[in-house]
C-alpha positions as CSV (number, residue, x, y, z in Angstrom):
1,M,-10.2,68.4,16.2
2,L,-8.7,68.6,19.7
3,V,-5.2,70.1,20.2
4,R,-3.0,69.8,23.3
5,P,0.0,72.0,22.7
6,A,3.3,70.8,24.1
7,Q,4.1,72.8,27.3
8,G,0.6,74.1,27.2
9,A,1.2,77.0,24.8
10,L,1.5,77.8,21.1
11,G,4.9,78.7,19.6
12,L,6.2,81.2,17.1
13,D,8.0,80.9,13.9
14,I,9.3,83.3,11.3
15,L,8.8,83.3,7.5
16,T,11.1,85.7,5.7
17,P,10.3,86.3,2.0
18,H,13.3,87.7,0.1
19,Y,11.6,88.8,-3.1
20,S,8.5,90.6,-1.9
21,H,8.9,93.3,-4.6
22,Y,8.8,90.6,-7.3
23,Y,5.8,88.7,-5.8
24,Q,4.0,92.0,-5.7
25,G,4.7,92.7,-9.3
26,S,6.6,95.9,-8.8
27,E,10.2,94.8,-9.8
28,P,12.0,91.9,-11.4
29,P,13.7,89.6,-8.8
30,H,17.1,90.7,-7.6
31,D,19.3,90.3,-4.5
32,A,19.1,93.9,-3.3
33,G,15.5,93.6,-2.1
34,Q,14.6,94.0,1.6
35,P,13.6,90.8,3.4
36,T,10.3,91.1,5.3
37,P,10.1,88.8,8.4
38,N,6.6,87.6,9.1
39,V,6.0,86.1,12.6
40,F,3.2,83.5,12.8
41,L,1.8,81.1,15.4
42,I,2.6,77.5,15.3
43,V,1.6,74.4,17.2
44,P,4.9,73.3,18.7
45,P,6.5,69.8,18.2
46,E,5.4,67.0,20.5
47,S,1.9,68.4,20.7
48,E,-1.1,66.1,20.7
49,F,-3.9,66.1,18.2
50,G,-7.2,64.3,18.4
51,F,-9.3,63.9,15.3
52,Q,-13.0,63.4,15.7
53,V,-15.1,62.7,12.6
54,D,-18.8,62.1,12.3
55,C,-20.9,61.2,9.3
56,V,-24.6,61.4,8.5
57,A,-24.6,58.0,6.8
58,P,-28.1,58.2,5.3
59,R,-27.0,61.1,3.1
60,L,-24.2,59.0,1.5
61,P,-24.7,56.9,-1.6
62,A,-26.0,53.5,-0.6
63,E,-22.7,51.8,-1.5
64,L,-20.7,54.0,0.9
65,R,-23.0,53.9,3.9
66,S,-21.4,50.8,5.5
67,R,-17.8,51.7,4.3
68,W,-17.3,55.3,5.2
69,R,-15.3,54.5,8.4
70,E,-13.0,52.2,6.5
71,L,-12.5,54.7,3.7
72,L,-11.9,57.5,6.1
73,E,-9.4,55.5,8.1
74,S,-7.5,54.7,4.9
75,A,-7.4,58.4,4.1
76,F,-6.0,59.3,7.5
77,N,-3.4,56.5,7.3
78,H,-2.3,57.9,3.9
79,A,-2.0,61.4,5.4
80,F,0.0,60.1,8.4
81,D,2.4,58.1,6.2
82,W,2.8,60.4,3.2
83,L,1.2,63.8,3.2
84,G,1.1,65.4,6.6
85,F,-1.6,67.7,7.9
86,G,-2.2,71.4,7.2
87,A,0.1,73.9,5.5
88,K,3.8,73.9,4.8
89,T,4.1,70.2,4.9
90,A,7.0,70.4,2.4
91,L,9.0,72.3,5.1
92,G,8.2,69.7,7.8
93,Y,5.1,71.1,9.3
94,G,2.2,68.8,10.0
95,Q,4.2,65.6,10.2
96,M,2.5,63.4,12.7
97,S,2.6,59.9,14.1
98,R,-0.2,57.8,15.5
99,D,-0.3,57.0,19.3
100,D,-1.4,53.4,18.8
101,T,-1.5,52.6,22.5
102,R,-3.8,55.5,23.2
103,Q,-5.9,54.9,20.2
104,K,-6.4,51.2,21.2
105,A,-7.4,52.2,24.7
106,E,-9.9,54.8,23.5
107,S,-11.3,52.2,21.0
108,E,-11.7,49.7,23.8
109,E,-13.4,52.3,26.0
110,R,-15.9,53.1,23.2
111,S,-16.6,49.4,22.8
112,R,-17.3,49.1,26.5
113,R,-19.7,52.0,26.4
114,R,-21.5,50.6,23.4
115,E,-21.8,47.2,25.0
116,A,-23.1,48.8,28.3
117,E,-25.7,50.8,26.3
118,R,-26.7,47.6,24.4
119,V,-27.2,45.6,27.6
120,A,-29.1,48.4,29.3
121,A,-31.6,48.5,26.4
122,L,-32.4,44.8,26.7
123,P,-35.5,43.4,28.4
124,E,-34.8,42.2,31.9
125,E,-34.7,38.5,31.1
126,A,-32.5,39.1,28.0
127,R,-30.1,41.1,30.2
128,K,-29.9,38.4,32.8
129,L,-29.3,35.8,30.0
130,D,-26.6,38.0,28.6
131,E,-24.9,38.3,32.0
132,L,-24.9,34.6,32.6
133,R,-23.6,33.9,29.1
134,R,-20.7,36.3,29.5
135,F,-19.8,34.9,32.9
136,Y,-19.9,31.4,31.5
137,T,-17.7,32.4,28.5
138,Q,-15.2,34.1,30.8
139,Q,-15.0,31.1,33.1
140,K,-14.7,28.6,30.2
141,E,-11.9,30.5,28.7
142,S,-10.1,30.6,32.0
143,G,-9.2,26.9,31.6
144,R,-10.0,26.2,35.3
145,P,-13.6,24.8,35.5
146,D,-12.8,23.3,39.0
147,R,-12.7,26.9,40.4
148,V,-16.0,28.1,38.9
149,T,-18.3,25.1,39.0
150,V,-20.1,26.1,42.2
151,E,-20.7,29.7,41.3
152,L,-21.7,29.0,37.8
153,R,-24.1,26.3,38.8
154,G,-25.5,28.6,41.5
155,R,-26.1,31.4,39.1
156,L,-27.7,29.0,36.6
157,A,-30.0,27.4,39.2
158,A,-31.3,30.8,40.4
159,L,-32.1,31.8,36.8
160,L,-33.8,28.5,36.0
161,E,-36.1,29.0,39.0
162,E,-36.9,32.6,38.1
163,A,-37.5,31.7,34.4
164,E,-40.8,30.0,35.1
165,T,-42.5,33.3,34.5
166,W,-40.4,34.3,31.5
167,P,-41.7,34.5,27.9
168,H,-41.5,31.2,25.9
169,A,-38.7,32.4,23.6
170,A,-36.5,33.5,26.6
171,R,-37.1,30.1,28.4
172,L,-36.0,28.3,25.3
173,E,-32.9,30.4,25.1
174,L,-32.1,29.7,28.7
175,T,-32.6,25.9,28.4
176,A,-30.2,25.9,25.4
177,L,-27.6,27.8,27.4
178,A,-28.2,25.6,30.5
179,T,-27.6,22.5,28.4
180,E,-24.3,23.9,27.2
181,I,-23.2,25.0,30.7
182,Y,-24.1,21.6,32.2
183,G,-22.0,20.0,29.4
184,F,-19.1,22.1,30.7
185,V,-19.5,21.8,34.5
186,G,-21.1,18.4,34.5
187,W,-24.7,17.2,35.0
188,G,-24.0,15.4,38.2
189,K,-24.9,11.8,38.8
190,G,-28.0,9.8,39.4
191,K,-30.9,11.7,41.0
192,K,-29.3,15.1,40.7
193,K,-28.7,14.6,37.0
194,N,-32.3,13.5,36.4
195,Q,-33.6,16.5,38.3
196,R,-31.7,18.9,36.3
197,R,-32.9,17.4,33.0
198,A,-36.4,17.5,34.3
199,V,-36.2,21.2,35.1
200,L,-35.0,22.0,31.6
201,A,-37.7,19.8,30.0
202,A,-40.4,21.5,32.1
203,L,-39.3,25.0,31.0
204,R,-39.2,23.9,27.4
205,D,-42.6,22.3,27.5
206,Q,-44.3,25.0,29.5
207,P,-47.2,26.6,27.5
208,K,-46.3,29.9,25.7
209,T,-47.2,33.1,27.5
């Protein structure tokens, strides 16, 4: 757990038991006892906490291995909403609220890192296919195909030329993606349209390597 105390320092609080003699078993409780102030360290209000949890999933029962994150998140949510964290929660200590904005930003950053690691582990042709597919998806969702037709066609043409030396499965995947892209940006007319269809057919029909 990471802790960032407010103002950069821990604070102090005082707990003053009034019946120490009774708790220690020496006398019955009465109002003439001497209070004993106890000073202790606290994490001051407005501090920031970061909870980091890991799990060795293979050690869990099979039915929990794919659900431990969901269950743990539910437990944290219950603690945030009802229980608090640490000692003396009945006195108001340990009451926390989620920083949803920061949590969302950190989650998005983790997703970006995982995606970058996934792409880096791909074979070269698969990585280039993935880059073209993501660029095509982004441009299609922009709603302005007139602005991206030239660049998208250029990227696709370069990859189609390079793909002549690719493995058969990667060529098939590229021709399927190219067919979808041309359906979006247009095949062109006449001779140009026929040339593009012929390129895709040649890639599909090329012998397996």
